[in-house]
C-alpha positions as CSV (number, residue, x, y, z in Angstrom):
1,M,108.1,53.2,14.8
2,T,107.9,50.0,16.7
3,R,109.8,49.0,19.9
4,D,112.7,47.1,18.1
5,A,113.4,49.9,15.2
6,I,113.9,52.5,18.1
7,K,116.1,50.2,19.6
8,D,117.9,49.7,16.3
9,V,118.3,53.4,16.1
10,I,119.8,54.2,19.3
11,I,122.3,51.3,18.8
12,E,122.6,52.9,15.2
13,I,123.7,56.1,16.7
14,V,126.1,55.0,19.8
15,Q,128.1,53.2,17.2
16,D,128.2,56.1,14.8
17,I,129.5,58.4,17.6
18,D,131.9,55.2,19.1
19,E,132.9,52.8,16.2
20,D,134.1,50.7,18.8
21,A,131.4,50.3,20.8
22,E,130.5,46.6,21.7
23,T,126.7,46.9,21.6
24,V,126.1,43.3,20.6
25,N,125.7,41.9,24.1
26,L,124.0,45.3,25.7
27,D,121.6,44.5,28.6
28,A,118.5,46.3,28.0
29,D,117.9,47.4,31.3
30,E,121.4,48.7,32.0
31,P,122.7,52.1,32.3
32,L,123.8,52.4,28.5
33,R,126.8,54.9,29.8
34,D,128.3,52.3,32.2
35,Q,128.0,49.6,29.3
36,L,129.7,51.3,26.8
37,D,131.8,53.6,28.8
38,L,130.3,57.1,27.4
39,D,131.0,60.4,28.6
40,S,128.5,63.3,29.1
41,M,129.7,64.7,25.7
42,D,128.9,61.3,24.0
43,F,125.7,61.3,26.0
44,L,124.5,64.6,24.1
45,D,125.6,63.9,20.9
46,I,122.9,61.0,21.1
47,V,120.5,63.3,21.9
48,M,121.6,65.9,19.3
49,E,121.2,63.0,16.8
50,L,118.1,62.2,17.9
51,R,117.3,66.2,17.5
52,K,118.5,66.2,13.9
53,R,116.9,63.0,12.5
54,Y,113.9,63.4,14.1
55,K,113.5,66.9,14.9
56,L,112.4,65.8,18.8
57,Q,113.6,67.7,21.3
58,V,114.6,66.0,24.8
59,P,114.6,68.6,27.8
60,E,117.5,68.2,30.0
61,E,115.3,67.1,33.0
62,D,114.8,64.3,30.6
63,Y,118.3,63.1,29.7
64,P,117.4,60.3,32.9
65,E,114.9,58.8,31.2
66,L,117.3,57.6,28.1
67,A,119.5,55.9,30.9
68,S,119.3,52.2,29.4
69,L,117.9,50.8,26.0
70,N,114.7,50.0,27.5
71,S,114.3,53.3,29.1
72,C,115.2,55.3,25.5
73,V,112.1,52.8,24.2
74,N,109.7,53.7,26.3
75,Y,110.7,57.4,26.2
76,L,111.0,57.7,22.3
77,E,108.3,55.3,21.4
78,P,105.3,57.5,22.0
79,K,107.0,60.6,20.7
80,L,108.1,58.5,17.3
81,K,105.1,56.7,16.7
82,D,103.8,58.6,13.9
83,L,107.3,57.4,12.0
């Protein structure tokens, strides 16, 4: 999966969780929770959706790696490279 495809997946998951989320002008280096006003349950929903779609386990200690759009891509790219 390409970096752009991973970004698209993360944005799609966010929009599924919060259909009012303004994802058009996201700063890829800023925390998603701050930009989109996501709470901890929303964040867990993102993690659970990654598990459901890609059978991907994200350990709790790795949650900080999913803070921004770019950090999500950096973390997920090697795990999703064969998809």
